[in-house]
N, C-alpha and C positions, 0 to 999 in steps of 0.2 A: 463288457468291461467298463468299470466305472473309473472316472478320473480320480487320481489321488495325488496329493502334494506331500512331499516329505519335509516340508519346512519345520514342523515341530520335531520330527525325528532327528533332523540335522542339528537343531539347537540342543536337544537332549543328548546327542552324541558328544557335542562339545563340552557340555556340563559334566558328562561322565568322565571324559578325559581330564578335566580340571579336578574333579573329585578324587580320582584315583592317583593323579600325579601330584596334587597339591599346588598346581599352577593356577594363576589367575586366568580368567577367560574374558576376552574383550571381543564383542561382535561389531565389526566395522560396517557402517552403512546399513544399519538395521532397517528392513523394509519388508513389505509384502507385495510382491509383483504378481499381476494377473488377477482379473476380476473374480475368478473362481476361488482364489485364495484369500480375498479380503476378509471373509467371515472368520478367519483364523486369528484375528488380532488378539482377542481376549485369551485364547490358549497360549499364544506366543508370550504375552506379558506374564501370564501365570507361570510359565516355565522359567522366566527370569527371576522370579521371586524365591528361588531355591535358597534355603538358609545355610547350606554347607559348602557353597562355592562362592568365591568373590567374583561376581560377574558384572561387567559393565557393557555398555553399547553406545554407539554414536549414530547420529542420523542427520541427514540434510533435509531441509523443509520443502521439497519439491516432489511432484508426482512423476517426474521423468528422471531417468538415470543417464549416465554418459559413459561410454567405454569405446573400445575399438569395434568396428562393425563385424569383424570376424566372429564375434560372440553369437551371431545369429546362427552359426553352423553347429551341427551336432558335435559332441565331444570327440567322437572317433575320427572326425574329419581333420582334427588338429594333430593327430598322432605323427610323430617324427619331425615336427617343426613346420614352419610356414612354407618352406619350399615344397614339401610333400603335400601340404594343403593346396597350394597353387596347382600342383600336378593333378590332384583329384578334381579340382574345378575345371580342368582342361580335358578330363576323361568323361565321355558321355555316360558310361555306366555308373561311375562313382558319383557323378553329378546328379543323375536321376535318383540315386539312393539318398543323397543329401536332401534333395527336394522332397522326397517322400517322407523323410524323418521330420522336416520342418512343418509339413502339412498334416502330419498324423493326427487323427481325431479318434479317441482322446490323445493328447500329446504324450509322447514318451517322457520318461522321468529324467529330464534335464532342464536347464534354464532356457526354455524355448521362447526367445524374444518374439519370434514370429507369432506364436500362439498368444503371447501377452499383449502385443501392441499392433501387429499387422503392418502392412505397407503404409497405411495412413498415419500410424503412430511412431514410425521409425524415420528419423531425419538424418541426413548427411551433415555432420558438423565440421568435417575437415577432410581434405584430400591433400596431404602434405607435399606430394609431388608437384602440385600446382597445375596439373594437366587438365583438371576438370572443375574450375571455379564456378561454372554454371550450375553444378549440382549442390553446392554448399548452401545450407539453409533450407533445402527443399526436403519434403518427405519422399520416401522411395516411390510412392504412388505418383507424385508430381514429377520427380526427376526421370522416371521411366518413360513418360510420355505415353506412346501407344504400345510400348513393349510390356510383356508380362513382368510385374515388379520383382518376382523372385529371380527370374532369369537376368534382369537388369542388375540386381544386387550381386548375383554370383559372377556376372561378367565384370562388374566394377572391382570386386575383390580379387578376381584373377588378374585383371589388367594392372591393378595397382599393387600387386603382390601383398595383399592384405593391409596395405597402408591406407585405411579409411576409418575416420572417426564417426561416431553416431550418437544421437540423443534418442532415447526410447521412452515413450509414455506408457506406463503400466501400473500406476499406483493410484490411490484414492486420497483426496484431501482429508476426509474424515479419519482414515487410518493413520495418515501422517501425523495428525494432531494427537490422536490417541496414543501413539507410540511415544511421541515427544514428551507427553505429560508424565510418563513413568519416571519414578525417582532415580532409576539406575541408567537412564538414557540422557546423554549430553548432546549438544549441538555439534555439528562439524561442517566443514566445507570440503571441496575437492575440485579439481579442474584439469582438463586437458585444454591448454590455452591457445592452441592453434586454430586457424579458421574462424568459425563462428562458435565459440565455446558455450558450455552450459552456463546459465546465469548464476549458478551457485558460486562460481569463481569470484564474482563481484558482489553478490547480494545476500549470501546465506544467513549471516548472523543478524543483519538488519531485518531480513524477512521473518526470522524467528521472533524477534522483538515485536514486530508489527502484528504477526499472527497472535501472539500472546496478548497484546493489547486488545485485539478485536474479539478474541474467543475466550480469554481468561483461563487458559489451560492450567497455569500455576501462578503463584504470586510473582510480582516483579523481582524481589530479591532472590527467590528460588530460581527464576529463569536466568538471572545474571550469574548465579552460582553454576548453573548448567553450562554456561558459555565460557566460564573462566576456570575457577578452581577445580570443579568436577572434571572438566575436560583435561586439564593439566594432570590431575591426579591419576586419571585412567592411563595416561602415558608415562607416569612416574616422573613428571617434569616439575622442576622447582619454579613454577610460574602460576599466575592466576590469582594471586592474593595481594592485598595492599597492607604492607607492614614494613617497619623499619628494617632496612638491609635487603629487602627484596628487590628484584629488578623492576624498574619503573615502567612497566608496560600497561598503559592506561588508555581506555577509550571513553571519551566524554560524549554522552548522547542525550538527546531530549526524548524522554519516554512517550510524550504525547505526539511526537512528530516523526520519529525515526521510522524509516521505511526503505525498502529496496526499490531501485528503479531499473535494474537489469531485467531484461525480458529475453525470451527465446529468440525473438526477431532482432533485438538490439541488446546483446548481452554485456557489452563493454561499457557499462554505465555504473557510476559509483552511487552508494546510498545517500539519502538526505537525512538530516537530523543527527549527524555525527560530526560536530564542528572541529573536534580536536582528537588527535591520536598521538600518543607518545610511545616510543620504543626505547627501552633502557634509559628513560628519563629525558629523552630528546624529542621535541616535536617533529613528527614527520608529516602531520596535517595540522594546520593552525588556522582557525576561522574558515574552515572548509577548503583551504588551499594547500596543496602539497608544498613542502619546504625544500625538497631536494635532498634532505638529510637521509643517510642510510646507516643508522647506528645498530642495525640488527646483527645477529651472529648466529651461527649454527648452534643449536641446543641439543646436547646428547644426554640420554638418561643415565 
């Protein structure tokens, strides 16, 4: 049996739905996870170039993603809600089945984080109960100590009733840059802010600007468009442009110096080279210092 990814088929299915319904299609967090899938980058971008569907996508500029650690389990293990999942993790037979699916080679057709990243590439980012602060920031291989990492992970999910966050490394820097350069892809951020969060919550857009400076993916004006009006347009929001009467949401940055400082080890760090930020025309950051102003408002499309 050969390994097969359904990444392209999944995108083509979305495009078919958009084509037949007339709806716009937006792919959030466009990525290619798993080393065996990285060669699909060009096919993925070719699929986005369809002329008869309005398709857009967003992407964060990191090789690791972040979600709840329950995502390492096979889809069937989630049936019936988290309480049923916890019960399965407590049942020896069901647990053995879960383990077998996680370790299957070739992997079964689901988003198998264990196949993509393994115990060394999956890190505990948060245990909201506060009962296990010693695990936060460690890979499953490190946190497990002498215990089998899968058994450790399943124990932790069972004991915390699925309340565990993770960061998982499964992507390629080259692929990240290739996808971000496509004209239909805009930058994005995201974040689970508890515990030791993903650095994208603090550094995503500054990192994109730094990567573009270092690698020349697109022109600076085009990258600014990707981070402003293109991103807003994809969500049908009246934001992201400088014109009379528009909301005064402005970031002033130094293109030669702007950079992220947030890391996986120390994620709660603000970027450099962004001295001023205005929201609705009011300074919220001035000369690199927060003003304490909170002029933002919920924006609905």
